C-alpha positions in Angstrom: -16.4 9.8 6.5 -13.6 9.5 8.9 -15.4 6.9 10.8 -15.3 4.3 8.1 -11.5 4.9 7.2 -9.9 1.8 6.3 -6.0 1.4 6.6 -4.3 -0.9 4.2 -0.9 -1.8 4.1 0.7 -2.7 0.8 3.4 -5.1 1.6 5.6 -7.9 0.2 9.0 -8.8 1.9 10.2 -9.5 -2.0 11.3 -6.3 -3.8 10.6 -5.8 -7.4 6.7 -7.2 -7.3 5.1 -4.1 -8.3 4.5 -2.9 -4.6 4.8 0.7 -4.9 3.6 0.7 -8.5 0.2 -0.9 -7.1 0.1 1.8 -4.1 0.3 4.8 -6.5 -2.2 3.3 -9.0 -4.5 1.9 -6.5 -4.6 5.0 -4.8 -5.2 7.1 -7.9 -7.8 4.6 -9.0 -9.7 5.1 -5.7 -9.6 8.5 -6.0 -11.1 8.4 -9.5 -14.2 6.4 -8.0 -14.9 8.9 -5.4 -12.7 7.9 -2.5 -10.5 10.2 -0.6 -7.2 8.6 -0.1 -3.9 9.3 2.0 -1.0 7.5 0.7 1.6 7.1 3.4 5.2 6.6 1.8 7.1 4.5 4.4 10.0 3.5 2.0 13.0 5.5 2.5 13.5 5.3 -1.2 10.5 7.5 -1.7 9.8 6.0 -5.1 5.7 6.5 -4.2 6.4 10.2 -3.5 8.5 10.5 -6.7 5.9 8.7 -8.9 3.4 11.0 -7.8 5.0 14.1 -9.0 6.5 15.4 -5.5 9.9 16.8 -5.8 12.3 16.4 -3.0 12.3 20.3 -2.4 8.4 19.9 -1.5 8.9 17.4 1.1 9.2 19.8 3.8 7.6 17.5 6.5 7.8 13.6 6.1 6.8 10.4 7.5 10.2 10.5 9.3 9.1 13.4 11.2 5.9 11.8 12.1 7.4 8.5 13.1 9.6 10.6 15.7 6.5 12.5 16.9 7.5 15.8 15.6 4.7 16.2 13.1 1.3 14.8 12.5 0.0 13.1 9.2 -2.1 16.2 8.5 1.4 18.4 8.7 3.0 16.0 6.3 0.2 15.5 3.9 0.5 17.1 0.3 -2.2 17.1 -2.2 -1.3 15.7 -5.5 -2.4 16.5 -9.1 -5.0 14.0 -8.9 -8.2 15.2 -6.9 -8.9 13.3 -3.9 -5.4 11.9 -3.5 -2.9 12.9 -0.8 0.5 11.6 -0.2 2.5 11.9 3.3 6.1 11.9 1.5 9.2 9.8 2.5 12.6 10.9 3.3 16.2 8.9 3.1 16.6 9.6 6.7 13.8 6.9 7.3 16.4 4.2 6.7 18.1 5.3 10.1 14.6 5.1 12.1 15.4 1.6 13.3 18.4 3.0 15.4 16.6 6.2 16.5 13.7 4.4 18.1 15.7 1.5 19.4 15.0 2.3 23.0 11.9 4.3 22.5 8.5 3.0 24.5 5.9 1.9 21.8 8.1 2.2 19.0 5.9 -0.2 17.0 2.8 2.0 17.3 4.1 5.2 16.3 2.0 5.1 13.1 -0.8 3.7 14.5 -0.7 6.4 17.0 -0.2 8.9 14.1 -3.4 7.6 12.1 -5.4 7.5 15.3 -4.8 11.3 15.6 -5.7 11.7 12.0 -9.1 9.8 12.4 -9.9 11.9 15.2 -9.4 15.1 13.3 -12.2 13.9 10.9 -10.0 14.6 7.9 -12.3 12.8 5.7 -10.1 10.2 4.3 -11.7 6.8 3.6 -8.8 5.1 2.7 -5.2 5.3 4.1 -2.6 3.3 2.0 0.8 2.4 3.4 3.8 1.9 1.0 6.1 -0.4 2.8 9.4 -1.1 2.2 10.7 -4.7 0.8 11.8 -6.0 3.9 10.7 -7.0 7.6 11.8 -3.9 9.8 10.6 -1.5 12.3 8.9 0.5 9.2 6.8 -2.5 7.9 6.0 -3.5 11.5 4.7 0.0 12.1 2.7 -0.2 9.0 1.2 -3.8 10.0 0.4 -2.8 13.6 -1.5 0.4 12.4 -3.5 -1.6 9.6 -6.8 -3.1 9.6 -5.6 -5.3 6.7 -2.5 -6.1 4.3 -3.1 -5.9 0.4 -0.2 -8.1 -1.2 1.1 -7.5 -4.7 2.4 -10.7 -5.9 4.5 -11.2 -9.0 3.5 -14.2 -11.2 6.9 -15.9 -11.0 8.6 -19.2 -9.8 9.4 -18.1 -6.0 6.0 -16.2 -5.4 4.5 -18.8 -3.2 7.6 -19.2 -1.2 7.6 -15.5 -0.5 3.9 -15.2 0.1 4.4 -18.0 2.8 7.0 -15.8 4.6 4.6 -13.0 4.5 1.7 -14.9 5.8 3.8 -15.7 8.7 4.8 -12.3 9.3 1.1 -11.1 9.3 0.4 -14.2 11.9 3.2 -12.9 14.1 2.1 -9.1 14.0 -1.7 -10.4 14.6 -0.4 -12.4 17.6 2.1 -9.9 19.1 0.7 -6.3 18.1 -2.7 -6.0 16.3 -5.3 -8.8 16.5 -7.6 -7.4 14.1 -4.8 -7.8 11.4 -5.9 -9.8 8.4 -4.8 -10.4 4.3 -7.2 -8.2 2.8 -6.4 -9.5 -0.7 -3.5 -10.7 -2.9 -3.2 -9.1 -6.4 -1.4 -10.9 -9.2 1.3 -8.4 -10.9 3.3 -8.5 -14.0 1.0 -11.0 -15.3 1.5 -12.3 -18.8 -1.3 -14.3 -20.1 0.9 -15.7 -23.0 3.2 -17.5 -20.4 2.2 -20.8 -18.9 4.5 -20.0 -15.7 2.1 -17.0 -14.9 -1.2 -19.6 -15.4 0.6 -21.7 -13.3 1.5 -19.7 -10.4 -2.0 -18.2 -10.6 -3.3 -21.8 -10.0 -1.1 -22.3 -7.2 -2.1 -19.2 -5.5 -5.7 -19.6 -6.0 -5.5 -23.1 -4.6 -3.8 -22.3 -1.3 -5.5 -18.8 -0.7 -8.9 -19.0 -2.4 -10.9 -16.2 -2.7 -8.3 -14.0 -0.9 -6.9 -13.8 -4.4 -8.4 -10.8 -6.5 -10.1 -11.8 -9.9 -8.3 -8.6 -11.2 -4.8 -9.4 -12.5 -2.3 -6.7 -13.2 -0.8 -7.4 -16.6 3.0 -6.8 -17.5 2.6 -3.3 -19.4 5.2 -1.0 -20.6 3.1 2.0 -20.1 2.9 1.3 -16.3 6.7 0.9 -16.0 7.0 4.3 -18.1 4.8 6.4 -16.0 6.9 6.8 -12.8 9.6 8.4 -15.0 7.2 11.4 -15.7 6.0 11.6 -12.2 2.6 10.4 -12.9 0.5 7.3 -12.2 -0.3 5.2 -15.0 -3.9 6.2 -14.9 -2.8 10.0 -15.6 -0.1 9.0 -18.1 -2.3 6.7 -20.2 -5.7 5.9 -18.9 -6.4 3.7 -21.7 -3.5 1.2 -21.5 -4.2 -2.1 -20.1 -2.3 -1.6 -17.0 -4.5 1.4 -16.1 -7.6 -0.3 -16.6 -6.8 -3.1 -14.5 -6.1 -0.6 -11.6 -9.7 0.9 -12.0 -11.1 -2.8 -11.8 -8.9 -3.7 -9.1 -10.1 -0.6 -7.1 -13.7 -1.3 -7.8 -13.1 -5.0 -6.6 -11.2 -3.7 -3.3 -14.3 -1.2 -2.5 -16.6 -4.1 -3.0 -14.8 -6.3 -0.9 -14.8 -3.6 2.0 -18.8 -3.0 1.5 -19.3 -6.7 1.7 -17.2 -6.6 4.9 -19.4 -3.8 6.3 -22.5 -5.7 5.8 -21.6 -8.9 7.2 -22.2 -9.0 10.8 -19.3 -9.4 13.3 
């Protein structure tokens, strides 16, 4: 039901951490377990749209139009080949939106307002995932101002904690100035190699600092997951049995479990 729609920004200011891969495959996995999902592609590169098989010729209405107030999210939403998963595609013009909205009133709330219209329309989405660009700009700020929570993909590598501390400060800043309810919903370790002592050390450090915010599920480094976007398919469709696909299904169940637990906890 729309009244339980949860909005999760998938964000990390560091690039190359599996953010878009997580957005695509978590969205697919949530749809596979019965959720109705809208993936909002807020990255000018449009990789989430491409990875879900939406050619540029089909992107008639995009998140660029939505942020400028010229279209609704329902107008922009395209049904993907995966039942229950829709995408609001991106456009390279998004890279110029910062200048276009420079003097616009309430520019940080453009996406929040658009999601409010979607919620009021009772479109039936239970999850809205926002794929953010790998930088802190007006697009990421819009995503965080609109979100209930942030889901952070974190590559198991040496500088991971440094990037995570920067993101934590950004979340706190947005929480203080724009969105008091914002929280980090969870941190998922990506590109994890269990044979690598560095991966294990990063996991230990992250769990020590962030405790149960860190998901039990770890996304392994997996060739099939890397190949899938080239075919315009989520890994779960490209190769359901591969280790990466199975990990994303497990992550989806963990995300849903956390959300259900949150709903059962008194405010």
